[in-house]
N, C-alpha and C positions, 0 to 999 in steps of 0.2 A: 531416579538418583533426582538429586535437587541439581539445582542451575546450578548453587558454590559451585559444588561438587562438581559441574559440570564446567568450568568459567578452569576451578583449578587442575582440572586435565588437562586441557590447554597445556596452563601455564607450566606444565610439570612434559612439555610432547608427550606425550601419549595416544596415540592410535585411538585407544578407545574414546573420547571424546566425541571425533567422530561419530561412532557406534551408540556412543549415548545418548547426541545430539540426533541421529536420526530415527529413535528410540521412540523420544517424547514431543519430538521438534518433525519429526519431516512428516507427517499426517499435514500439516498444517502448511511449508513451506511448498506443498506440493499442490496444494491446496489453491494459496493462495497467487502461486506459476498458470497456474491451469487456469484459473477464470481471467488470466493476463494476459496465454496464450492458446489458449484453448489449442492445446495440441499435446501428449503426455509425452511425444519425444521430448520436443524441447523446452517441458517442465520439465521434464527428468535429468536434463543436461541443466539447467541452469541450478535445478537443487543442485545437482554438483559441485559448480562452482560456488555455490555461497558457500558452500562445507568447506572449498576451496579458500576462497578470503573465509575463513573466520578464521582456519590451520592461520592466515597471514598476520591478520590481526588484531590475535590473542597468545601472547604477548607483542607488542606495548598496552595496546586496550584492555581493562576487563569494564565488559556493558557492566553499569546500574542497575536491569532490565535484560537477561536474556534473548525473552521471546520475544520484547519488540527488537530490535538487536539482528537477533536476526529473523523477525522480516519486515523491519528494513531491508537488510541487506535481501532479502530471496524479492522482493517487489524493486527496486532496487535493474536485481541487473536481469529480470523477464520484461522491468520497459526496456530497458536497453534492445534489446531482441528484440525486441515487437517493433522500437523503432526503426533497427534493422530490416526487418520483412517489412513494412512496412516498403521502407527507400525501394527496397527487391520488387514492390508493387505483387505481396505477397498476402496481402489479407489481415484484419486485426481482430476481431474479438470485440468478447465483453467489456472489457478495457478499451477500450474504442466506442463503443457503445455512452462508455461510463463521459471518457473524456469528448463530449461529445456534448453530451450531455449538459456538461458544466463548460463548456467556452463560450456557450448560447451566453451563459449569462454572469462568465467574470471577459471573456478578451475582449470582445465589445467591440469585432473588426479588429483592434492588434492585438501582436505580442505582449503576451503584459508579460515576460520574462525576461523579451527582449529591450524591452522600455523600466527594467528596474531590479532592483540585486533582489535576485530570490534568497536571500536570508529573507531582505526588509517581507516578502509577499510570507513565506512562508513563521513570521511573526507575525503584519496581521494576521492567517485563518489563525493558527493559534488560539491567538484573542479572543477572534471568531467562535471558533470551535466551542472553550467552557462556558460562552450568552449562552450556548446553546440546553434547553436540554437532556434527562440522562438520555431521554428516547431519537432528540433529534438528533444530539449524536450517534448515537448509537449507528443508524441505518442513518446517518452520513460516510461515517466510516467506513460499516462494509458495504457501501459502493463505490466510495472515491478512493477503498489507498488497500479495501481489501477485493476491493472489483465485485462480488455477488454478486449476480439479476438480480434483480428487485423476487421472483416470486422468491428466490432463496435464502436469501436477508427478512421477506416474512416468512417463512418456514421459522427457520431462525431463531425469530425475535417473537413467534405466535402471534401476529399478527394482520391479513387483511394484503394484497400485494397492495387493492386500493388505499391502503390507507397508508399504505410503506412509500406510493407515489406522492399522495398528497402532500406528507413530510415533505418530499426530499425538492416537489415543486417547490412548495415554500419556505424552506431552505435558500435550493438556491436561492433566492430571489430579494434573503436574506444575508449571503453573499452579496448580491451585486449592492447591495445594499451599499451594505459594512468597508465593505472594499472601495466604495466611493462614494465615503466619507473618508477613508484613508486615503483617498488620493490618487487610486490606482488601477482606475478606470474611470 
């Protein structure tokens, strides 16, 4: 079933929408959530919460790209769960490692989110991502949006781990320079 048909099911309030969403995007949702949480149980719960959020958001929202809409929801729900676990001192997983890698280059000793509006930072990062080559952008998104381990990113993109690590290192440096120029750090 294509995305337009799935969205239409949500608008008609048909429970089939959730079934079709799970068939088409369930694996992606579980993968994103597991990469953040490193727990199958928590990931399944986040995927269920994602389906509930989709049911509540459509209508009134009609997403332009269903895949991106779903990915953003499952990612945000999973990150919220991760923050809760960290507060309870239960560990972090791949997402914390990826966020730590970025923090060294972006935060520069201060909390960026406390100093600047989230929307301004998001816009600056979007501009930065558009300036990257396709390879750099794909690697960056796999690591810092999907929270894929370096080895899985390399396998998915058909390159060596050392190449991925090199591109990530250089891209983080470029991001830091870009954010510095924009006044974020």
